[in-house]
Structure formats: C-alpha cells, structure tokens
C-alpha positions in Angstrom: 50.5 174.1 114.3 51.3 172.0 111.3 49.4 172.6 108.0 46.7 170.1 106.9 48.1 166.7 106.0 47.1 167.1 102.3 50.0 169.5 102.0 52.5 166.9 103.1 53.8 164.7 100.3 54.6 161.1 101.3 58.1 160.3 102.5 58.7 157.9 99.6 57.9 160.6 97.0 60.3 163.0 98.7 63.1 160.4 98.9 62.7 159.5 95.2 62.8 163.2 94.3 65.8 164.0 96.4 67.8 161.1 95.0 67.0 162.1 91.4 67.8 165.7 92.1 71.1 164.9 93.7 72.3 162.4 91.2 70.7 164.1 88.2 69.5 160.8 86.9 66.3 158.7 87.4 68.4 155.6 86.6 71.0 156.4 89.3 68.2 157.3 91.8 66.5 154.0 91.1 69.7 152.1 91.5 70.4 153.9 94.8 66.9 153.2 96.2 66.6 149.7 94.9 63.6 150.5 92.8 62.9 150.3 89.1 63.4 153.3 86.9 59.7 153.4 86.1 58.8 153.4 89.8 61.0 156.4 90.5 59.6 158.2 87.5 56.0 157.6 88.7 56.9 158.9 92.2 58.4 162.1 90.8 55.3 162.6 88.5 53.0 162.0 91.5 54.9 164.6 93.5 54.7 167.2 90.7 51.0 166.5 90.4 50.5 167.0 94.1 52.6 170.2 94.2 51.1 171.6 91.0 54.6 172.5 89.6 57.2 170.9 87.3 60.3 169.9 89.2 62.3 168.6 86.3 62.8 169.4 82.7 62.9 166.2 80.6 65.3 166.3 77.7 65.5 163.1 75.8 67.1 160.6 78.3 68.2 163.2 80.8 66.5 165.3 83.5 67.4 168.8 84.8 65.9 170.6 87.7 63.7 173.6 87.1 64.3 176.7 89.1 61.5 175.8 91.4 62.7 172.2 91.6 66.2 173.3 92.5 64.9 175.5 95.4 62.6 172.7 96.5 65.4 170.1 96.4 67.6 172.2 98.7 64.8 172.5 101.3 63.8 168.9 101.1 67.4 167.7 101.4 67.8 169.8 104.6 64.5 168.5 106.0 65.6 164.9 105.3 69.0 165.6 106.9 67.3 166.9 110.1 65.0 163.9 110.2 68.0 161.6 109.8 70.0 163.4 112.5 67.1 163.2 114.9 66.7 159.5 114.2 70.4 158.8 114.7 70.3 160.8 118.0 67.4 158.7 119.2 69.0 155.4 118.3 72.2 156.5 120.1 70.3 157.5 123.2 66.8 155.9 123.2 66.2 157.1 126.7 66.4 160.7 125.5 68.4 163.5 127.0 70.5 164.4 123.9 72.1 167.9 123.7 73.3 169.2 120.3 76.0 171.7 121.1 78.1 173.9 118.7 81.6 174.9 119.9 84.6 176.7 118.5 87.1 174.1 117.3 90.1 175.0 119.5 87.9 175.6 122.6 86.2 172.3 122.0 89.3 170.3 121.5 91.5 171.9 124.2 89.1 172.7 127.0 85.7 171.1 126.7 86.2 167.7 125.1 88.7 166.5 127.8 86.1 167.3 130.5 83.0 165.8 128.8 83.8 162.4 130.3 83.2 163.8 133.8 79.8 165.1 132.6 78.9 161.7 131.1 79.9 159.9 134.3 77.8 162.2 136.4 74.8 162.1 134.1 74.9 158.7 132.4 71.4 159.2 130.9 72.4 162.2 128.8 74.4 162.5 125.7 76.2 165.5 124.2 76.8 165.8 120.4 79.6 168.3 119.6 79.5 170.2 116.3 82.4 172.6 115.6 81.4 176.0 114.2 83.4 179.1 113.3 80.7 181.1 111.7 77.5 182.6 113.2 74.3 180.7 112.5 70.6 181.0 113.2 68.9 178.8 115.8 65.7 179.0 113.8 67.1 177.1 110.9 69.7 174.8 112.6 69.4 171.6 114.6 71.2 172.9 117.6 70.1 173.2 121.2 72.9 175.6 122.3 76.3 177.0 121.3 79.5 178.2 123.1 81.0 181.2 121.2 83.4 183.9 121.8 82.1 187.5 121.8 78.5 188.2 122.4 76.6 186.3 119.6 74.4 188.4 117.5 71.8 185.7 116.9 68.1 186.6 116.7 66.3 186.0 120.0 69.1 184.0 121.6 69.4 183.9 125.3 73.0 184.1 126.8 74.7 182.8 129.8 78.1 184.5 130.5 80.9 181.9 131.0 84.2 183.6 131.3 86.4 186.6 130.4 89.3 185.8 128.1 92.7 187.2 128.5 95.3 186.8 125.7 99.0 186.6 126.1 101.7 187.4 123.5 103.7 184.2 123.3 106.5 182.7 121.2 109.1 179.9 121.4 112.1 180.4 123.6 114.5 180.5 120.6 112.3 183.0 118.8 112.3 185.4 121.9 116.1 185.1 122.1 116.6 185.6 118.4 114.5 188.8 118.2 115.6 190.2 121.6 112.0 190.6 122.9 112.0 192.5 126.2 109.8 195.5 125.9 106.3 195.8 124.3 107.9 198.0 121.5 110.2 195.1 120.6 107.3 193.1 119.0 107.3 195.5 116.1 110.7 194.1 115.1 109.4 190.5 115.0 107.1 188.5 112.7 103.6 188.5 114.1 101.0 185.8 113.6 97.3 186.7 113.0 94.0 185.0 113.2 91.3 185.6 110.5 88.5 186.0 113.0 90.5 188.5 115.1 92.4 190.5 112.5 92.9 193.5 114.7 94.1 191.6 117.8 97.7 192.9 117.6 96.5 196.4 116.9 94.4 196.4 120.1 97.3 195.0 122.1 99.7 197.7 120.8 97.2 200.5 121.5 96.7 199.1 125.0 100.4 199.8 125.5 100.2 203.2 123.8 102.6 202.0 121.1 102.5 203.8 117.7 102.7 201.5 114.7 102.0 201.5 111.0 100.7 198.5 109.0 101.2 195.1 110.6 102.1 192.1 108.5 102.6 188.4 109.1 101.2 184.9 108.5 97.4 184.6 108.6 95.6 181.6 110.1 91.9 180.6 110.1 92.1 178.7 113.4 94.0 178.8 116.7 95.4 175.2 116.4 97.8 175.8 113.5 98.7 179.2 114.9 99.8 177.6 118.2 101.9 175.1 116.3 103.4 177.9 114.2 104.3 179.9 117.3 105.9 176.9 119.0 107.9 176.2 115.8 109.4 179.7 115.9 107.5 181.2 113.0 106.3 184.3 114.9 104.8 185.7 118.0 101.0 185.1 118.6 98.3 186.5 120.8 96.7 183.4 122.3 94.1 182.8 125.1 96.1 181.9 128.2 93.7 179.2 129.5 93.8 177.3 126.1 97.6 177.1 125.9 98.4 175.9 129.4 99.9 172.7 128.0 102.4 174.6 125.9 103.2 177.0 128.7 103.8 174.2 131.2 106.0 172.3 128.8 108.0 175.4 127.9 107.1 175.1 124.2 105.7 178.6 124.4 106.8 181.4 126.8 105.5 185.0 127.2 107.0 187.1 124.5 106.8 190.1 126.8 106.5 189.9 130.6 103.2 191.1 132.0 101.8 191.3 128.5 98.4 189.9 129.1 95.3 191.8 128.1 91.6 191.1 128.7 89.5 190.7 125.5 85.9 189.7 125.2 84.1 186.8 126.8 82.7 183.4 126.1 78.9 182.8 126.3 76.6 179.9 126.2 73.8 180.8 123.7 70.5 179.0 123.2 67.1 179.7 121.8 64.5 180.8 124.4 62.3 177.7 123.9 65.3 175.5 124.9 66.1 177.3 128.1 64.1 174.9 130.3 65.2 171.8 128.3 66.5 169.4 131.0 69.8 168.4 129.3 70.6 172.0 128.6 69.8 173.1 132.2 72.0 170.3 133.5 74.8 171.0 131.1 74.8 174.7 131.8 75.0 174.1 135.6 77.8 171.6 135.1 79.7 173.9 132.7 79.7 176.8 135.2 81.0 174.5 137.9 83.8 173.3 135.7 84.8 176.8 134.8 84.8 177.9 138.5 87.0 174.9 139.4 89.6 175.4 136.6 92.6 177.0 138.2 93.9 178.3 134.9 90.9 180.6 134.5 89.3 180.8 138.0 91.0 184.1 138.8 89.9 185.5 135.4 86.2 185.1 135.9 84.2 188.3 135.6 80.7 189.3 136.1 79.4 191.0 132.8 78.5 194.6 133.2 
C-alpha cells in the first residue's frame, strides 16, 4: 500500500530538483527544462517546504546540496530512471509482455542473443530487454524480472530454475600447443596461463582434479571471457573456457584442446527471479522456451544435469 498522497511531491518539483542537483546550478537546470530561473527556484523552495528540510545550501550565486539533499537526490534520480525505463518499455511494446532480463555478457552474446529471434517469432506479442551484468544485485532494488547467472546466485528470496551444468576445457591455439609441447596435464605448468577475474582459482581447481602439485600460478588476467578467448586464439596463453560457448572457435580450428580429455565439470547456470514474478506470463513463457532451447542444443545436450 502506498503512503497518503500528501507525502508525494509533484512530478514537476522532483524534476526541477533533480536537474538542479545534477547540474549544480539553478540556471543550468532552468535552461535544460525550458523554464525561467525564478520558476525553478520556486519549485525547489516549494519542495523543501513540503519535505520540511533544506536540500541546498545557497552561497551567493551558487547552490550546493546538503547531506540530506545529496541522499534524496540519489533516490529521486533512481526513481525517475525507473519511471523513464517503464515508460520506454511501454512505448516499445504497448500491448505489454516485456521481460527485463539480466545476462552475463559472454553468455548473452554467444549463446542467448543469436536465439532470441526464434523466441520473438514464436511469441510476437512479447519483448525481451537484455541487460548485461557481471556483479550480483538485489531484485528488491532493481528493475529486472529475471537473470541468468553462473553459480547459484545468493540473492535474497530469489527463486531458481536450473538450466545447465557447465564443463570447461583447457584450450589454446594450434601454434601455442606446438610451441610449448602440450601433451600431458603436467605440461600446462610450463606454459603461460590465462585467468578470469571472476574465477581466479579455475586453474587451481583443474590441476587439483588431475592430482598435479603446483606452486603459485601466474599469467594474464581478464575481466570477461570475450577478450580471454581472443587472447587464447592469438597464442598468448592457455585458457579454461566453457565448451558450449566456444564451439565457433573449436569448429574453425582457432582453438584446440590444450590437453586431450581435459574437460572438467564446474558449476551450473540458473535462471533467477523474484517470487512475485514467478507467475508473470512473459517469464513463464520465456522459461519454458529457454529450457527447450537448451535441450535442443547439441553442444550442451549431453551435458545437462539434474541438480542434487
């Protein structure tokens, strides 16, 4: 239930305040909004009166946010952004059925995006907005209906649908493999290794799975899979990469297994969503379609697992 309307400042007051807070100038805010300087000043004064708190410190011809004003500006800006996003979504798809979905960048670019066209053809009344995310977030404070993430997300109250188990493969360019004489699992210790920020212990886990003793591991560090794939294909090192996301490079021979039979199961991908969106029709439809697509993908079909 929303609070009484008397606690809601008018939209015009909030827009004037946000513009002044962002630009740090009543004059600049007035120019941006197409209003007079005095009109913006009156709106800010009216907002302060309604809230019972000073939002700006007036110093000669300048203004500066108070501590309370700075906090309020951040929250108002986010609220206006969400209203704007909702309005744009409605304009783009006035019949409804929009799904705001967060995805990991490489998974989204390599696997999901090329398949979205099939979903749109099958469900022309629905629209999917993709937002790439690397870091965890909170559904309570974000304008998202669902997210596809690797490893079980630790989000408060999120419901999960298991999608697929990932297996990673040590890969490198053909020239790199020949240059470093990679044949046995122990040989990787003699070669440069590429690492991912979000999986800093990937090579350690792989080596332990082969009962290989090692000391500190060094090598180039990447914040995303995409540049690491390119680096491996360019012969800069060996990388542990999800098999189903590098089928293109494997098929073209740009990457080859650094070690034969070197794959290892890691964690899984999940579709996460807040409980109150579980019955949201676009999400239900997308979830069913997504599971069908995964089951039909020959690069991962044999890797599907049922979570314990």
